[in-house]
N, C-alpha and C positions, 0 to 999 in steps of 0.2 A: 908370771904376773897373773893376778887373780882376775877372773871375768867379772862383769857387772853382777851377774846372778850370785856368784860366790861372795862378793862384797856385801850385797844386800842381805843374803842369808846370815852371814857372820854378824852383821850390824843388828839384825832383829834378834838373833840368838843372844847377843850381849845385852840388849835391852831387857829381854825376858829374864835373864839371870842377874840383872842389876850390876853388870860388869862395866863400870863407867870407863875404866882405862882401856879395856878391849874395844869398847864402842868408839871412843875418841881416836883410837889408832887407825880407824877406817878413814879419817879425814886427812886430806893433804894439809901441809903447813899453812897454805894461804886459802883454805876452804872458806866459802861464803855461806852463811845461813840466813835466809830471808824469812821474815814473818811480818804481820801487821805492826808489830812493835818496833821494827827496824831491821838493820843488817848487823850481823856479827861476823868477824873474820878470825879464823884460826881456831884450833882445838881448845886453846885456853879460854877464849871467850865463849865458845859453844858449850864448854863444861858446865857453866852456870845454868844453862837451860835444862840439862839432864839431871843436875843435882836437885833442882826444884821438882822435876817430874818424878824422880825416884822417891822423893819424900811423899808426894801425892799418891802414887800408885802402890806404895808399901802399906797403905792403910787397909784394914780388913774390908773385904767385899769388892775390891777393884776388879774390873774385867775389861777386856779389849776384844773386839771381834773384827777380823779382817774381811773386807768386802771386795777388794781387788788388789792384785799384785801383777803388774804388767812390766815387762822388760823388753827393750828393743835397742840393741847395740849398746851405746854408752848411756842410755836413758832408762830411768825406772820411775814407775808411778805406783803409789800405795794409797789405798782408800780404806777407811776404818771408822768404827764407832767405839765408844767407851763409856763406862760408868765408874766414877770414883765417889768417895764420900763427899767431895767438894763440888764436882761438876758432872754434867751429862754432856758428853761429846756427841752431838746429834749427827754430825757429818764432818769428817776431817780427811785431809789428803796431804801427801808429800810428793813432790817432784824432785828427782835427784839426777845429777850428772856425775858419772864415774869415768875418770880418765886415769890410765896407768895404774889401775888397781886401787885407787883411792877416790873418796867422794870429794869432788871439786866444788859442787854447789848443791844446796838443798833449799827448797822453798816450801813453806808450811802454811796451810790455811785451815781454819776450823770454825764450825758453828757450834757454840757451847751455851749451856744453860747452867749458871751457878745454882747450887742447891742451898747455899747459905749466904747471907750477906756478910761475908767475912773479909771482903777485899781481895781475895785470892784471884789471880789471873792465870788462865790456861796459857801454856806456851807451846810445847811440841811433844808429840808422842808418836812412836812407830812400833808396830807389833807384828808378829806372825801368828796366824791361827787365833787362838783364844788363850789369854793369860788369866788365871784365877788366883788371886792372892788371898790366902786364908789367914795370914798372920803378919807379923812384922819381919821385914828383912828379906833378902834374896832366898834364904833357905826355905821360905814358906811358899815360894812360887812353883806352880806346876804348869806345864805347857801341853795343851791339846793340839795335835797336828792333824788338821782336817784335810782329807783328799779334795783338792780343788779342781784339777784338770787332768784328763786322760787324753793322750795324743793318739789319733788313729791314722794309719797309713793309707794314703789315697794316691791316685795317679792323675786325676783330672779335677782341678780345683773348682771350676765353674759347675761341672756336673754334680760334684759332691755337695756343693752349697745349695744347688737347686733341690737336691733330694731332701736335705735336712730342713730346708724351708717348707717343703711339701709335707714333711712329718708334723709341722706345726710347732717345732721346738723354737725357743727364744734365741734369736741371733744377738749376741753380745758385742759391744764395742771392742774392737781390737785394732792393732796397727795394720796398715795397708798390706795386702798380700797374705793375710792370715785370717782364718775364720774360727769362731767359737760359738758353739750352740749348747743350750742347757735344756734338758728334758723337763716337762712340766713337773713341778714338785721336787725336783732334784737339787741337792746342794753341790753336786759335782757336774762339771761341764766337759765337753769334748773340744779339742782343737785339731785342725788339720791344715796342712800346707805341704806340698810335695817335698819341701826342703827340711821339714821338721824332724823327720826320722828316716833312718835307713832301712826300716822294716819293710818287708814286701807288701805292696798294696793288697788289701783284702785279708791280711793275716790276723787281724784283731778279733778277739772273742770277748763279748761284753754281756753283762747281766742288767736287766731293768726289772725293778720290783713294782708290782701293781697290786691293788687290793681286790680287783675283780677282773679275772683273766678274760672272760667272755666280753665284758664291756670294753676292755682295752683292745681286743682283737677287732671288735666292731668299729671302733674309732679308726684303726689302721685301714681297714677295708674301705671305710667312708672317705679316707684320704687317698684312695687308689694306690695303696701300698700292697705289694704282693706278700702275703703272710701265710704261714702254715696253719693247718687246723689245730685246735687245742688238743693237747695230749697230756697224759699224766703217768706217774710212776706206779706201775703195777708190780705184783710179786715176781713176774718173769721178765720185766722190762717195761718199755714205754707202751702205753695203750691209748687208743683214740678217745677223745673226750676229756672233760675235766675230772678230777678226783671225785668219785661218787659222794664222798662225805665232805668234800671241799676243805680237806685238811690243808693247813699251811705248808708251803714249800713243795707241794705235790703236783701242781698244775702248771702247764707251760704252753707257750706258742713262740714262734720265732720269725724273724725277717732278716734280710741282708741289704746293705747299701749297694750301689752300682759296682763297687770294687770287690764285693764279697765279704766285707767286714760284717760279722754276724752279731745279731742282738737277740738274746734269749730272754723272753719275758717270763717271770715267775710270780705266781700268786702267793703273797705273804700277808696274812691277817694277824697271826700270833707269832711273835718272835720267840726264838729259843731263849731260855733263861740266861740272863746276864748280858744280852746284847743291847738292851734298852734300859736306861735308868728310869725306874718307876716313878721317881720324883720329878721327871722332866718329860711328861707326855706331850707329844706334838704331832701334828698332821701336816704332810707336805702340800696338800691341796684341799679345796672344798669337797671334791669328789671322794677323796680318801676319808674325810671326816663324815660325809654323808653315808658312806658304806659302813663305817664303824658304828654310826648311830642305828642303822638298820639291823646290824647284827645284835647290838645291845637290845633293841626293841624286841626282836624275836626271842632272845634269851630271857628277857624280862617277862614276856608273855608266858613262857614255860614256868618261870618262877611263880607267877601269880596263880597258874593252874595248879601247881603243887601245893601252895599255901591255902588256896581256896578263897582268897580275899584280895581286894584291890590294894595296891601299894601306893600310898600318898607320897612316899619319899622316893618315887621313881627317879627324879633327877640325880639324887645321890647314888642310887643303885646303878644307873647308866654310867655315871662318871667313874665309879669304882670298877665296873666291868671293863670299860674301855681302857683304863690305865693298866689294869691287870692283863688284859688281852695283849696289849702292845708290848709289855715287858716280859711276857711269857710266864707270869705267875699263875697260880691256881685260880680259876674263875669262880666268882660267887654263884651259889645255887639258889 
């Protein structure tokens, strides 16, 4: 018999591929589907909901972004946002009950904003990760699978929770007995609970990316976290201090939680080519953006010194520099 997680994964995969028969097979014969429009019973009635949704999400430019996927026993909760040619789904959620490997009940609610006065009404949508529809039909759909949570092995729940609170990481809402924390600017979170994994406490090795290794270390020291000195990769191995030229991927510092799970901080300002889409420049926090602006300012100063004249189009130059730096492309001179 399938677990709740397996049912939800299959359900979302079928939605992404527009497999309506596979999706409806996840429901029990007497399944109930609740929405503000009323209640539907059984896969036959529920089919009409997904037929309408598939028509809407098959239009060019549709996208869905998942913001939460929580599973506890027989219960599942999904939260998401979406954009289609017809509607903006500003906030939507699904609560599901899974028994004996089938969905027995599903409740849907959403705050939507119609884009056209065409009388269309949003019904229900469920998604995993991000679905980008670039043409008509299921064959045009591609699925991004975004890393959401990493489980770390711990021995003492309260002690670990106190440590990650001390770090200043955001504590996310979770079912009782489980903790989830998200580092500032990160799209991925950590979870811990002594029952979540059989791995030995303290065996996890994780990376954190920062734009300024020294500023990041200062923040940790200010939070009374025991952290190593900054070191960098030299010709013969690791050397004390940051990389003299502050080259990307070369400077580090590290700390560990009370169980010994280690966190290696690595300074990255310019990504290797191909790791970032140059058409989708983004910054995880205000401090990352400020650091990028300072680097662009320094480079622009050298640019003006070379040309011997003030550059009135400096905003365009800054923007081009920051996008190229992040995507690993050749920087403007």
